[in-house]
N, C-alpha and C positions, 0 to 999 in steps of 0.2 A: 210391618208394612212400610215401604219406602214411598215418599211423596216428594215431587219436585214441581216448582212453579217456574215455567219457562216462558220467555217472551219471544214470540214468533212473528215474522213478517209474512203476510199473505200477499197474493198478487192483487194488483189494482184492477179497475174495470177494463182496462186495456190488456189485462193479463200480463202486464210487465212485472217482473219480480225484481224489486229493489233490495239489494243486499243491505243488511243493517250497517255494515261498515262503510257503505256509500252515503249514509245519511249525515256523516260528520267528517271532519278532518282535524288533524293535530299538526301544528306548525311549530318549528323551532327557529327563532329569528333574533335579530339584534336591533330592531328599530320599532318605534312606537309613534303613531301619528306622523309618519314621515320623517321623524328625527332619528338619526343614527346614533346608537350608543354602543360602541364596540366593547365596552367593559362589562355589559350586562347581557345575560341570556334570558330570553323570554320564551315561554311556552303558551301558545294560544290554542284553545279548543273552540270550534265553531260548527254550527249546523251548515251543511253543504247547500241546502235549498230550503224550500218552504215546508217540506215534510218533517214533522216532529213526532215524537212519541207522545200521544195524548196524556197529559198529567204525568209525563215521564221526565227522566233526567239522564244525562250522560255522566257517568262516574269514571274518573281517570286517576289511577294511582301512579304517581311519578317517582322514580328512584334515580337519584344522582349517584353514580358509582365513582368512588375516589380510591386512591391507592391503598389507604389504610382504614377506610370507613365508607359508609354510605348514608345518604339522607333521603327521606321520603317526603313527598308533598301530595295532598289530595285536592283534586279539582272536581267541582260539581257544576254542570251546566244544565239548567232546567229548560223546559220547553218554551218559556216565554222570553228567554234571552237569546240573543244572536250569537254571542261569543263570550268567552272569559279568558283572561290572561293572567299568568303568574310570573313573577320575576325571580330569577335564580342568580344569586350573587355568590361569587367564589373568589378565592385567592388567585391572583394572576401573575404571570411572568411577562415582563416587558423587554423586548429587544428593540432598542432605538438606533436607527441608522440615519446619520445626517446626509442629506442628498447634496450632490455637488452643484445643483443649479442655484440660482439666486433666490432670495426671499427667506433665508434661514429655515428651510423646510426640512422636516424629518419624516421618515417612514417608521411607523410603530408596528411591530409584529406582536400581537397580544395572544398569549397562550395560557390556558388554565394550568395552574401550578401542579395540582394533584388530581383534579376531577376531570375525566376525559370522556365520559359516556353518560347519556341520559336514556333511561328505559321507561316505558309506561305500559300499563295494562288497563284497557278500557272496557266498560260494561254499560249497556242500556238497561235502565231500571224503570219499571212502571209500578205505581201503587194503585191497586184497585180494591176499594173497601179495606179490608184488613189483610189482604194478601199482597205480597211483593213478588213481581215477576222480573227475572233477570235474563239478559242475553249477554253471555261472556264473549268478548272479542279476543283475538290473538294479541300477544304482546309484541312490541316493537322497540328497537333501540336506535339511538342516533349518536354518532361520534361528534364530539365538540371540536371542530376544526379551529386552527388559529385564525385570527382576524387580522388583516392588514389595513392600516389607515394612514393617510398622508395628511399632515397639517403643518402650519407655520408656527414657529415659536417667536415669542416677543423677544426682542434684542435690546439690551441696554446700550444706547449709543454713546452717552457721555454723562459725566456729573460735573457740576460747577458749584461754587460757593459765591453768593452775592451778599454784599454788605447792605443792611437795611438800617433805618433809624433806630430800631429797637434791638439790633444785634446782627446776626448773620442768618443765612438761609441756604440749606442744601437743596439743590435742584437736580433731580435725576430725570434724564430724557430717554424714553424708550420708543421702539418702533415695531409695529406688526405689519407684515406684508400679506395682503390678500385676504386671508380668512378672518371671520369674526370668531370670537372666543368668549368663554366665561373663565375669568382668571382674576387673581389678586396679586398685588405687590405689597410686600412687607419690608419696611425699612426699620432696622434696629440700630441704634446709635449709642456708643459708649464714650464718655469723656475720659481720656487717659490721664488727666492731671492727677497728681498725688492727692490722696484723701478726698477725691471727688466721687460722689455717688450718683452723678447725673447719668441716667439712662433714659432712653426714649424709644418706643416701638409704635409705629403707626402703620395701619393696614388700609390699603386702597383697593377699590374695585375698578378693574379696567373698563367696565361697562360705562361708567359715568365719568370718564376722563379723556383727555386728548393725548394721553401717553406721557404726560409730564407730571411728576410727583415731587412735592417739596415738603421739607421739615425745618422748623426754626431751630437755630442753635444759639446758645446763650452767651458763649464767650469765645475769644480768639485763642483757642488752644488746639490740641490735636485730638481728633475723634476717630474711633474705629467704627466702620459702617458695614453692616451686613445687608445686602440686597437679596431678597428671596422672591423668586417668581413661582407662583403656584397656579398651574393651569388645571382647570376642573373639567372643562368640556372642549373637544369631544372625548378626550380621555385624560386621566390624571398624569401630570408631569410636573416636576419641580426641580429647580436649580438654584444655587446660591453663588454669590460673588462677595468677596471680602476685600475691603480697601481702606486706606487711611486718608484722611483729609487734614492737611496742615494749613490752617487759616492764615492768610496774609492781609495786612491792612492796605487799603487804597490800591495803587498800582504797583506796589512792591511785590516782586516775585519771591522774596524770601519770607518764610513763615515767621510770625511774630515770636512763637515759642516752639522751636523745632525739637524733635525727639533727641537729636544728636547735634552738638555744636562742633564745628570744624575750624581748626586753626592751622596756619602755615608757619613753620619755624625755620629760620636760617641763621646760623651763627658760626663764629670761628671756634669750633670745638676741637679740631685736630690740628696739631702742628707737625709739619714735616720739614725736611731739609730745604725744600723750595718755598716754604711759607706755611700759611694757615690754609687748611682745607675746610670749607664750610660743611656743616652738618645740616642737611635739608630733609625735613620730614613733615608730614601732616599728622595732626593729632585729632582723633575722633573721641569725643567725650559725651557720655550720657548726660542730658540736661537734668538739673536738680529738680525741675518741676515734675519729672517722671521717674524719680528715684525708686519708686516701689514697683516699677515695671521692668520686665526682662525684655530688652530690645535687641533685635538682630540687625547687624550691620552687614550689608552685602556690597562688596567691592568688586567692580568689574576690572578685568586685566587691562593695564595701561602700557605694559611692555610685552613683547612677543613671547617671552618665556614664562609669563605668568598665567594663572588660571583664576576663575571666579573663586572668591574667598568670602567666607562668612565668619563673623565674630559675634559672640553673645555678650552683651553688657548686663551684668547683674550686680549683686552686692559684693561678689568676690572680684569682679573686674568691671570697672566703670569707664575705662578709656583704652585706646589702642594707638600706637605710633606706626606710621608707614614711611619707610625710607623712599624718598622720591628723587634722590640724586641722579640715578640713571635716566629717569624721565626728563629731568631738567637738562642734563648734559647732552642728551641726544638731540636737544632742540637748540643748543647754543654752541658757538665756536670759541667761546672765551677760554683761553688756556689757563688764565689765572683763577678761573672758577672751578674747573673740573680737573681731576687728578690724572685721568687717563685720556687717551686719544680716541679709542674705540669703545663706545658704550652700546649696550643692547638697544635695538631699535624700539623706540617707545613713542606713544602718542603724547601730545601736549595736554590732553584732557584726562582728568581723573573723574570717573563717574561712580556713584554709589547710590544705594537706596536703603531704606529701613523697613522693618516689619515687626509686628507684635503678635504673639500667639495668645488667643483667648479661647478657652474651652476647646482646645485642640484644633482651632481654626486659625490660619495665618492671615493676618491683615497686612497687605503690602502697600507701601507708599510709592510715590513717583520717583523716577530716576533723576538725580541732580548731577550736574557736571560743572567743573570749573577748569579754567585754562591756567596751567603752571606759568606760562610766559607773562601773564597779566599780574602775577604775584611776585615776580623776580626783579629786584632792583640791582642789575649788574653794573659794576663800575670797572671798566677795562683798564683804567689808569691807576688802579690801586692793587697792591698785593694783599691787602687785608680787606675783608668784607665786614661791614657792621652787622650786628645782630638785629634781626627783624622778627616780629611776631604779627601775623595778620589774621584777622577774622575773615575767612573766605566768603566771597559772595558768589553764589551760583549764577552762571550766565544764562541758563535756560532750564525749563522744566518740561516734562511731558505735558502736552496741552490739555489733557483730560480734566484738569482741575485748575481753576483760577478764580480770583476774586474780582468782581466788577463793582 
């Protein structure tokens, strides 16, 4: 003998027949309590009106279909509840596009990485005494479409170093246009001096700040700094910046202990029929304080036929010489100083920067420049030029870092 217990809906007193499927609704959405969350998919089951199944429940079996697997969730909405919501989290793909308008805004297109469809099977269930009555509804499926969202990103405006009574302080200034956000700033600092183990990492919440973040520094040396911006809402986004800070004392633009020391040399090294020809070159040397570091020296072209050049200072090579005679002779008409009449067109400035690689991340310093003509003691009345060695002084720095 076959026996089934079925739940049936009869007509009301007005003889209106309400279909069981009209008693409830199932929604797929990305917001809760008015707050948009584009990274999370929510499924809500709720009764459509006042009519409920007495002592009954709405059972929903949810299946999330993925490319190589599937996951199921069960939802049970009883007659005394108005609604129930479950949260579906999945791996996502982010396509970030920077908008051309102001405010450092981006458009994020967020797509499920592998799971693209949600299906559900619903049933109305009533328990009467020891018997269970069920009304099966048809199954439905919903394609998980990509979500687009526009938000502003916090921008690091500048960093400076200020001298305090107890030492120094790194100050990082940021700016967020328009939106509010939930985000964090993490500053990680490494002292590059030889045998130094000084490291510091400090995490800040942007909720409780005015956009300025500071970290104390203990000594006037060179530090590698990692700036990490972690945006949590409305969606997850993170970015990093790496840079070097070379601390200077007082109003001096030169760092107290630079990574690379620079010297200008000029001497009577070559004798010709017409006299002595000076050998003019600049020497870049890795400072002893950082002898356990691999330092990259980046030299910008100062003559028209040159290209950007990088040298690596390590235990095998700690210095490099650059012939600057063409640059000097293109800036002077002194026949007793230069061997030829026509030299390659060159600038009077030599510009360079340094960087250090830590854990595959390159930390770059500011560009420094000096003027050859300020280092050159030309004596037009003499056929011989005395030998000079100068410790070069940079005329200016990129203004993103200075000591006050």
